[in-house]
C-alpha positions in Angstrom: 0.0 0.0 0.0 1.3 3.4 -0.9 1.4 6.2 1.6 -0.7 9.3 0.8 1.2 12.3 -0.5 1.4 15.2 1.9 -1.1 18.0 1.4 0.0 20.6 -1.2 -1.4 23.8 -2.5 -3.4 26.6 -1.0 -5.1 24.5 1.7 -1.8 23.2 2.9 -0.4 26.8 3.0 -3.5 28.0 4.9 -3.2 25.2 7.5 0.5 25.7 7.9 0.0 29.4 8.6 -2.8 28.6 11.1 -0.4 26.1 12.9 2.0 29.1 13.2 -0.9 31.1 14.8 -1.6 33.3 11.8 -5.2 33.6 10.3 -4.7 34.7 6.7 -7.1 34.9 3.7 -6.3 34.9 0.0 -7.0 38.0 -2.0 -7.2 38.3 -5.7 -4.9 41.0 -7.1 -7.1 41.4 -10.2 -10.4 42.1 -8.6 -9.6 42.6 -4.9 -12.0 39.8 -3.8 -11.0 38.0 -0.5 -11.4 34.3 -0.8 -12.3 31.5 1.6 -12.0 28.4 1.1 -8.4 28.5 -0.1 -8.2 27.9 -3.8 -6.1 28.2 -7.0 -8.5 30.5 -9.0 -10.6 33.4 -8.0 -14.3 32.5 -8.2 -15.2 36.1 -9.0 -13.0 36.8 -12.0 -11.1 33.6 -12.6 -7.8 35.4 -11.8 -4.9 33.3 -10.7 -2.7 36.0 -9.1 -3.7 35.4 -5.5 -1.9 36.7 -2.4 -2.1 35.9 1.3 -3.1 38.7 3.7 -3.6 38.7 7.4 -7.3 38.7 8.1 -8.8 41.5 10.2 -10.4 38.9 12.5 -13.6 40.9 12.6 -16.9 39.1 11.8 -20.6 38.8 12.4 -22.6 35.6 13.2 -24.7 35.0 10.0 -26.2 31.7 11.2 -25.8 29.4 14.2 -27.0 26.1 15.6 -26.3 24.0 18.8 -24.9 20.5 18.4 -26.0 18.4 21.4 -23.5 16.0 22.9 -23.5 14.0 26.1 -21.6 15.7 29.0 -18.9 12.9 29.0 -18.3 13.8 25.3 -17.8 17.5 26.2 -21.3 18.7 26.2 -23.1 20.9 23.6 -21.3 23.3 21.3 -22.3 25.7 18.6 -21.5 25.7 15.0 -21.8 29.1 13.4 -21.5 30.6 9.9 -19.4 33.7 10.3 -19.5 36.5 7.8 -16.0 38.0 7.8 -15.4 41.7 7.5 -13.5 41.0 4.3 -16.6 39.4 2.7 -16.3 35.6 2.7 -18.3 33.4 5.1 -16.8 30.5 7.1 -18.0 27.8 9.4 -16.5 27.9 12.9 -17.4 28.0 16.5 -18.0 30.8 18.9 -16.2 30.2 22.2 -16.4 31.8 25.7 -20.2 31.9 25.6 -23.0 29.3 26.2 -23.8 27.6 22.8 -27.5 28.6 23.0 -26.4 32.3 23.6 -24.7 32.7 20.3 -27.0 35.1 18.3 -27.4 36.0 14.6 -25.9 39.5 14.1 -23.6 39.2 17.0 -20.1 40.8 16.4 -17.2 38.3 16.9 -13.5 38.4 16.8 -11.3 35.5 15.5 -8.4 33.7 17.2 -6.4 30.7 16.3 -7.3 27.8 18.7 -7.4 24.0 18.5 -10.0 21.5 17.6 -9.0 17.9 18.2 -5.4 19.0 18.4 -5.4 20.8 15.0 -5.2 24.6 14.6 -8.5 26.2 13.6 -10.0 29.6 13.4 -12.4 30.1 16.3 -14.3 33.2 17.4 -15.3 34.9 20.6 -17.9 37.6 21.2 -16.6 41.1 20.6 -17.1 43.3 23.6 
């Protein structure tokens, strides 16, 4: 059996930067669109000249739900669709608040945390 090749491309770059504690988004130099999910081609203009830029970290809860888990599995948590200040939306979690208290329209700020030992973009309420 052949071992899988290591991840390459924009997703690997994004994850490597997260592992270093940096939340960055791609931006198309042709049309200035910020992209998320990392990709090779801009979905807006089909441009391929993409650069990495530090994200502002500012966002707003666009949608949210509570996932129920047994207490021994960590208890309930929220899954939220966050609209980033730069434009794209991304799925994440809002931490430091009870899952049922996360609200649509709530301003949030990003931080790089861990989910199952892997770096991930998480959010907390902006005060």
